[in-house]
LOSE-52075 format. One record per atom (N, C-alpha, C, O): residue in three letters; atom name; x, y, z; residue number from 0. Coordinates in Angstrom, 3 decimals. Last residue first. Layout:
// LOSE-52075
VEXMI   code   site         c1         c2         c3   pos
VEXMI    ala     CA          X          Y          Z   NUM
...
//
This chain:
// LOSE-52075
VEXMI   code   site         c1         c2         c3   pos
VEXMI    cys      N    128.189    118.757     78.539    77
VEXMI    cys     CA    128.132    120.131     78.024    77
VEXMI    cys      C    128.794    121.121     78.941    77
VEXMI    cys      O    128.825    122.314     78.642    77
VEXMI    cys      N    128.521    116.359     79.792    76
VEXMI    cys     CA    128.585    116.364     78.330    76
VEXMI    cys      C    128.662    117.798     77.784    76
VEXMI    cys      O    129.153    118.011     76.676    76
VEXMI    arg      N    130.397    115.357     82.612    75
VEXMI    arg     CA    129.471    116.301     81.996    75
VEXMI    arg      C    129.613    116.297     80.475    75
VEXMI    arg      O    130.726    116.235     79.952    75
VEXMI    ala      N    132.338    113.840     83.702    74
VEXMI    ala     CA    131.112    113.151     83.340    74
VEXMI    ala      C    130.130    114.076     82.607    74
VEXMI    ala      O    129.139    113.607     82.047    74
VEXMI    gly      N    135.667    114.627     82.435    73
VEXMI    gly     CA    134.569    114.664     83.391    73
VEXMI    gly      C    133.317    113.991     82.850    73
VEXMI    gly      O    133.254    113.620     81.678    73
VEXMI    gly      N    137.810    114.913     80.792    72
VEXMI    gly     CA    137.445    113.554     81.204    72
VEXMI    gly      C    136.278    113.489     82.160    72
VEXMI    gly      O    135.932    112.412     82.646    72
VEXMI    gln      N    137.834    117.706     80.320    71
VEXMI    gln     CA    137.996    116.738     79.229    71
VEXMI    gln      C    137.481    115.358     79.610    71
VEXMI    gln      O    136.789    114.712     78.824    71
VEXMI    pro      N    137.580    119.105     82.740    70
VEXMI    pro     CA    136.608    119.348     81.669    70
VEXMI    pro      C    136.688    118.314     80.532    70
VEXMI    pro      O    135.690    118.080     79.852    70
VEXMI    asp      N    137.778    118.282     85.934    69
VEXMI    asp     CA    138.425    117.862     84.693    69
VEXMI    asp      C    137.447    118.024     83.533    69
VEXMI    asp      O    136.571    117.178     83.349    69
VEXMI    ala      N    136.178    118.939     88.056    68
VEXMI    ala     CA    137.372    119.769     87.820    68
VEXMI    ala      C    138.053    119.434     86.494    68
VEXMI    ala      O    138.833    120.240     85.987    68
VEXMI    ala      N    134.280    116.954     88.154    67
VEXMI    ala     CA    133.847    118.296     87.764    67
VEXMI    ala      C    135.039    119.189     87.425    67
VEXMI    ala      O    134.921    120.094     86.599    67
VEXMI    arg      N    135.843    114.809     89.101    66
VEXMI    arg     CA    135.206    114.756     87.775    66
VEXMI    arg      C    134.833    116.138     87.275    66
VEXMI    arg      O    135.046    116.459     86.105    66
VEXMI    ala      N    136.514    115.741     91.640    65
VEXMI    ala     CA    137.570    115.463     90.671    65
VEXMI    ala      C    137.007    115.395     89.256    65
VEXMI    ala      O    137.637    115.877     88.314    65
VEXMI    asp      N    133.966    115.858     92.796    64
VEXMI    asp     CA    134.751    117.088     92.645    64
VEXMI    asp      C    135.865    116.898     91.622    64
VEXMI    asp      O    136.133    117.796     90.824    64
VEXMI    met      N    133.324    113.128     92.798    63
VEXMI    met     CA    132.531    114.054     91.987    63
VEXMI    met      C    133.266    115.374     91.775    63
VEXMI    met      O    133.198    115.951     90.690    63
VEXMI    arg      N    135.287    112.180     94.617    62
VEXMI    arg     CA    135.203    111.658     93.251    62
VEXMI    arg      C    134.432    112.597     92.321    62
VEXMI    arg      O    134.848    112.830     91.186    62
VEXMI    met      N    134.648    113.531     96.947    61
VEXMI    met     CA    135.965    113.710     96.348    61
VEXMI    met      C    135.944    113.269     94.881    61
VEXMI    met      O    136.525    113.927     94.018    61
VEXMI    arg      N    132.071    112.460     97.359    60
VEXMI    arg     CA    132.244    113.895     97.167    60
VEXMI    arg      C    133.582    114.187     96.484    60
VEXMI    arg      O    133.646    114.992     95.555    60
VEXMI    glu      N    132.680    109.763     97.764    59
VEXMI    glu     CA    131.866    110.152     96.607    59
VEXMI    glu      C    132.001    111.641     96.315    59
VEXMI    glu      O    132.041    112.043     95.153    59
VEXMI    phe      N    134.202    109.995    100.170    58
VEXMI    phe     CA    134.780    109.427     98.952    58
VEXMI    phe      C    134.009    109.868     97.708    58
VEXMI    phe      O    134.605    110.294     96.719    58
VEXMI    glu      N    132.317    111.017    101.941    57
VEXMI    glu     CA    133.533    111.785    101.634    57
VEXMI    glu      C    134.160    111.302    100.326    57
VEXMI    glu      O    134.589    112.099     99.492    57
VEXMI    arg      N    130.469    108.864    101.933    56
VEXMI    arg     CA    130.061    110.208    101.513    56
VEXMI    arg      C    131.268    111.064    101.125    56
VEXMI    arg      O    131.244    111.752    100.104    56
VEXMI    arg      N    132.029    106.783    102.979    55
VEXMI    arg     CA    131.443    106.665    101.645    55
VEXMI    arg      C    131.065    108.040    101.097    55
VEXMI    arg      O    131.315    108.339     99.929    55
VEXMI    thr      N    134.946    108.136    104.564    54
VEXMI    thr     CA    133.608    107.569    104.590    54
VEXMI    thr      C    133.090    107.504    103.162    54
VEXMI    thr      O    133.662    108.107    102.253    54
VEXMI    leu      N    138.383    107.220    104.151    53
VEXMI    leu     CA    137.274    108.145    103.954    53
VEXMI    leu      C    135.941    107.420    104.091    53
VEXMI    leu      O    135.829    106.237    103.771    53
VEXMI    val      N    140.386    105.821    106.684    52
VEXMI    val     CA    139.732    105.613    105.393    52
VEXMI    val      C    138.555    106.590    105.304    52
VEXMI    val      O    137.817    106.764    106.274    52
VEXMI    arg      N    143.356    106.715    108.214    51
VEXMI    arg     CA    141.899    106.826    108.258    51
VEXMI    arg      C    141.338    106.696    106.844    51
VEXMI    arg      O    141.777    107.389    105.926    51
VEXMI    val      N    146.020    104.394    108.573    50
VEXMI    val     CA    145.481    105.590    107.923    50
VEXMI    val      C    143.957    105.553    107.968    50
VEXMI    val      O    143.344    104.502    107.784    50
VEXMI    ala      N    146.790    101.934    109.490    49
VEXMI    ala     CA    146.658    103.003    110.478    49
VEXMI    ala      C    146.034    104.269    109.883    49
VEXMI    ala      O    145.566    105.129    110.629    49
VEXMI    pro      N    147.168    100.209    107.319    48
VEXMI    pro     CA    145.982    100.021    108.155    48
VEXMI    pro      C    145.751    101.155    109.164    48
VEXMI    pro      O    144.631    101.322    109.647    48
VEXMI    asp      N    148.152    100.924    104.259    47
VEXMI    asp     CA    148.495    101.339    105.617    47
VEXMI    asp      C    147.252    101.241    106.498    47
VEXMI    asp      O    146.376    102.102    106.427    47
VEXMI    gln      N    147.434     99.210    102.075    46
VEXMI    gln     CA    148.645    100.036    102.060    46
VEXMI    gln      C    149.085    100.427    103.461    46
VEXMI    gln      O    150.256    100.280    103.812    46
VEXMI    ala      N    145.046     98.011    102.747    45
VEXMI    ala     CA    146.197     97.159    102.450    45
VEXMI    ala      C    147.494     97.963    102.497    45
VEXMI    ala      O    148.533     97.449    102.912    45
VEXMI    arg      N    143.314    100.157    103.026    44
VEXMI    arg     CA    143.630     99.340    104.203    44
VEXMI    arg      C    144.838     98.449    103.981    44
VEXMI    arg      O    145.577     98.160    104.922    44
VEXMI    ala      N    143.251    101.077    100.364    43
VEXMI    ala     CA    143.722    101.949    101.441    43
VEXMI    ala      C    144.112    101.146    102.676    43
VEXMI    ala      O    145.133    101.428    103.303    43
VEXMI    arg      N    142.163     98.862     98.976    42
VEXMI    arg     CA    143.505     99.350     98.643    42
VEXMI    arg      C    144.066    100.193     99.783    42
VEXMI    arg      O    145.235    100.044    100.138    42
VEXMI    ala      N    139.632     98.689    100.176    41
VEXMI    ala     CA    140.542     97.534    100.190    41
VEXMI    ala      C    141.981     97.985     99.939    41
VEXMI    ala      O    142.905     97.535    100.617    41
VEXMI    thr      N    138.579    101.229     99.596    40
VEXMI    thr     CA    138.799    100.818    100.984    40
VEXMI    thr      C    139.762     99.635    101.072    40
VEXMI    thr      O    140.616     99.596    101.958    40
VEXMI    tyr      N    138.530    101.159     96.723    39
VEXMI    tyr     CA    139.289    102.179     97.449    39
VEXMI    tyr      C    139.587    101.721     98.874    39
VEXMI    tyr      O    140.731    101.813     99.320    39
VEXMI    arg      N    136.746     99.055     96.206    38
VEXMI    arg     CA    138.149     98.951     95.769    38
VEXMI    arg      C    139.031     99.935     96.523    38
VEXMI    arg      O    140.147     99.598     96.920    38
VEXMI    asp      N    134.444    100.205     97.308    37
VEXMI    asp     CA    134.958     98.937     97.833    37
VEXMI    asp      C    136.423     98.740     97.449    37
VEXMI    asp      O    137.237     98.312     98.268    37
VEXMI    tyr      N    134.135    102.427     95.637    36
VEXMI    tyr     CA    134.412    102.625     97.061    36
VEXMI    tyr      C    134.966    101.355     97.693    36
VEXMI    tyr      O    135.867    101.424     98.528    36
VEXMI    ala      N    133.550    101.202     93.164    35
VEXMI    ala     CA    134.757    102.022     93.315    35
VEXMI    ala      C    135.121    102.214     94.792    35
VEXMI    ala      O    136.298    102.166     95.148    35
VEXMI    ser      N    131.151     99.941     92.775    34
VEXMI    ser     CA    132.226     99.148     93.370    34
VEXMI    ser      C    133.502     99.955     93.599    34
VEXMI    ser      O    134.453     99.432     94.180    34
VEXMI    glu      N    129.550    101.776     91.458    33
VEXMI    glu     CA    129.219    101.422     92.839    33
VEXMI    glu      C    130.369    100.677     93.522    33
VEXMI    glu      O    130.532    100.783     94.737    33
VEXMI    gly      N    129.693    102.380     88.833    32
VEXMI    gly     CA    130.743    102.904     89.698    32
VEXMI    gly      C    130.526    102.586     91.162    32
VEXMI    gly      O    131.256    103.086     92.018    32
VEXMI    thr      N    127.994    101.253     87.003    31
VEXMI    thr     CA    127.519    102.429     87.720    31
VEXMI    thr      C    128.576    103.054     88.625    31
VEXMI    thr      O    128.370    104.156     89.135    31
VEXMI    val      N    129.548     99.083     86.104    30
VEXMI    val     CA    129.085    100.105     85.157    30
VEXMI    val      C    128.672    101.381     85.880    30
VEXMI    val      O    128.972    102.479     85.412    30
VEXMI    glu      N    129.909     97.568     88.474    29
VEXMI    glu     CA    131.054     98.112     87.740    29
VEXMI    glu      C    130.637     99.259     86.822    29
VEXMI    glu      O    131.305    100.292     86.774    29
VEXMI    arg      N    127.281     96.907     89.174    28
VEXMI    arg     CA    128.112     97.662     90.121    28
VEXMI    arg      C    129.317     98.277     89.433    28
VEXMI    arg      O    129.714     99.393     89.769    28
VEXMI    leu      N    126.540     95.408     86.894    27
VEXMI    leu     CA    125.863     96.669     87.195    27
VEXMI    leu      C    126.660     97.520     88.177    27
VEXMI    leu      O    126.709     98.741     88.027    27
VEXMI    tyr      N    128.313     93.205     87.158    26
VEXMI    tyr     CA    128.336     94.065     85.980    26
VEXMI    tyr      C    127.696     95.424     86.274    26
VEXMI    tyr      O    128.258     96.465     85.935    26
VEXMI    trp      N    127.514     92.043     89.618    25
VEXMI    trp     CA    128.880     92.539     89.431    25
VEXMI    trp      C    128.920     93.549     88.286    25
VEXMI    trp      O    129.497     94.627     88.428    25
VEXMI    arg      N    124.843     91.341     88.928    24
VEXMI    arg     CA    125.107     92.269     90.030    24
VEXMI    arg      C    126.495     92.870     89.903    24
VEXMI    arg      O    126.655     94.080     90.060    24
VEXMI    leu      N    125.376     89.528     86.865    23
VEXMI    leu     CA    124.599     90.733     86.591    23
VEXMI    leu      C    124.826     91.776     87.678    23
VEXMI    leu      O    124.983     92.960     87.382    23
VEXMI    trp      N    126.764     87.509     88.271    22
VEXMI    trp     CA    127.421     88.237     87.183    22
VEXMI    trp      C    126.700     89.552     86.904    22
VEXMI    trp      O    127.347     90.583     86.724    22
VEXMI    arg      N    124.757     86.664     90.031    21
VEXMI    arg     CA    126.004     87.237     90.551    21
VEXMI    arg      C    126.719     88.043     89.491    21
VEXMI    arg      O    127.224     89.131     89.765    21
VEXMI    gly      N    122.856     85.720     88.128    20
VEXMI    gly     CA    122.526     86.791     89.073    20
VEXMI    gly      C    123.764     87.464     89.637    20
VEXMI    gly      O    123.825     88.691     89.717    20
VEXMI    val      N    124.297     83.655     86.936    19
VEXMI    val     CA    123.845     84.787     86.114    19
VEXMI    val      C    123.511     85.972     87.013    19
VEXMI    val      O    123.852     87.109     86.688    19
VEXMI    arg      N    124.591     81.980     89.167    18
VEXMI    arg     CA    125.763     82.523     88.481    18
VEXMI    arg      C    125.401     83.744     87.650    18
VEXMI    arg      O    126.114     84.748     87.661    18
VEXMI    arg      N    121.890     81.391     89.713    17
VEXMI    arg     CA    122.712     82.096     90.708    17
VEXMI    arg      C    123.936     82.722     90.064    17
VEXMI    arg      O    124.287     83.861     90.370    17
VEXMI    ala      N    121.213     80.022     87.355    16
VEXMI    ala     CA    120.509     81.266     87.699    16
VEXMI    ala      C    121.302     82.069     88.731    16
VEXMI    ala      O    121.379     83.294     88.634    16
VEXMI    thr      N    122.863     77.778     87.603    15
VEXMI    thr     CA    123.056     78.702     86.485    15
VEXMI    thr      C    122.396     80.045     86.787    15
VEXMI    thr      O    122.971     81.095     86.498    15
VEXMI    gly      N    121.712     76.609     89.862    14
VEXMI    gly     CA    123.111     77.036     89.881    14
VEXMI    gly      C    123.411     78.037     88.784    14
VEXMI    gly      O    124.120     79.020     88.998    14
VEXMI    ala      N    119.161     76.037     88.866    13
VEXMI    ala     CA    119.305     76.954     89.993    13
VEXMI    ala      C    120.739     77.483     90.085    13
VEXMI    ala      O    120.952     78.665     90.353    13
VEXMI    val      N    119.840     74.172     86.883    12
VEXMI    val     CA    119.180     75.430     86.508    12
VEXMI    val      C    119.333     76.463     87.618    12
VEXMI    val      O    119.604     77.633     87.346    12
VEXMI    arg      N    120.904     72.135     88.494    11
VEXMI    arg     CA    121.724     72.759     87.459    11
VEXMI    arg      C    121.151     74.112     87.051    11
VEXMI    arg      O    121.891     75.083     86.894    11
VEXMI    thr      N    118.670     71.494     90.031    10
VEXMI    thr     CA    119.893     71.956     90.685    10
VEXMI    thr      C    120.785     72.682     89.694    10
VEXMI    thr      O    121.358     73.724     90.014    10
VEXMI    arg      N    116.932     70.583     88.048     9
VEXMI    arg     CA    116.578     71.763     88.853     9
VEXMI    arg      C    117.799     72.352     89.526     9
VEXMI    arg      O    117.951     73.572     89.589     9
VEXMI    thr      N    118.368     68.337     87.199     8
VEXMI    thr     CA    118.118     69.434     86.259     8
VEXMI    thr      C    117.770     70.705     87.023     8
VEXMI    thr      O    118.256     71.785     86.686     8
VEXMI    ala      N    118.267     66.784     89.488     7
VEXMI    ala     CA    119.572     67.195     88.961     7
VEXMI    ala      C    119.416     68.369     88.002     7
VEXMI    ala      O    120.237     69.287     87.996     7
VEXMI    pro      N    115.509     66.338     89.732     6
VEXMI    pro     CA    116.226     67.126     90.740     6
VEXMI    pro      C    117.591     67.606     90.248     6
VEXMI    pro      O    118.011     68.718     90.567     6
VEXMI    ala      N    115.116     64.839     87.230     5
VEXMI    ala     CA    114.452     66.117     87.494     5
VEXMI    ala      C    115.160     66.921     88.583     5
VEXMI    ala      O    115.398     68.111     88.376     5
VEXMI    thr      N    116.658     62.449     87.512     4
VEXMI    thr     CA    116.943     63.421     86.457     4
VEXMI    thr      C    116.350     64.791     86.765     4
VEXMI    thr      O    117.021     65.805     86.578     4
VEXMI    thr      N    115.776     60.656     89.382     3
VEXMI    thr     CA    116.967     61.444     89.699     3
VEXMI    thr      C    117.255     62.514     88.661     3
VEXMI    thr      O    118.045     63.419     88.931     3
VEXMI    gly      N    113.545     59.226     88.445     2
VEXMI    gly     CA    113.380     60.149     89.570     2
VEXMI    gly      C    114.587     61.027     89.856     2
VEXMI    gly      O    114.443     62.057     90.515     2
VEXMI    asn      N    113.611     59.159     84.799     1
VEXMI    asn     CA    113.642     58.541     86.119     1
VEXMI    asn      C    113.625     59.613     87.213     1
VEXMI    asn      O    113.687     60.803     86.903     1
VEXMI    met      N    111.572     59.358     81.998     0
VEXMI    met     CA    112.463     60.098     82.863     0
VEXMI    met      C    112.457     59.440     84.240     0
VEXMI    met      O    111.385     59.188     84.790     0
//
């Protein structure tokens, strides 16, 4: 093995590890609903920058109230 192969392999492995880490973070945020607020703020600001955007707490409260009000599609199993 020459001197340039090992650093190239480490760089490739590190790049792959970063990609896997980013993908895992994205996946977990999507599954848990953590990214919903980010999507909401981006959409709200794009539509009308003058409109007040809900705080994270207000947004989550609105989201949970909407889930609880819908017996068919809500998060509750019973």
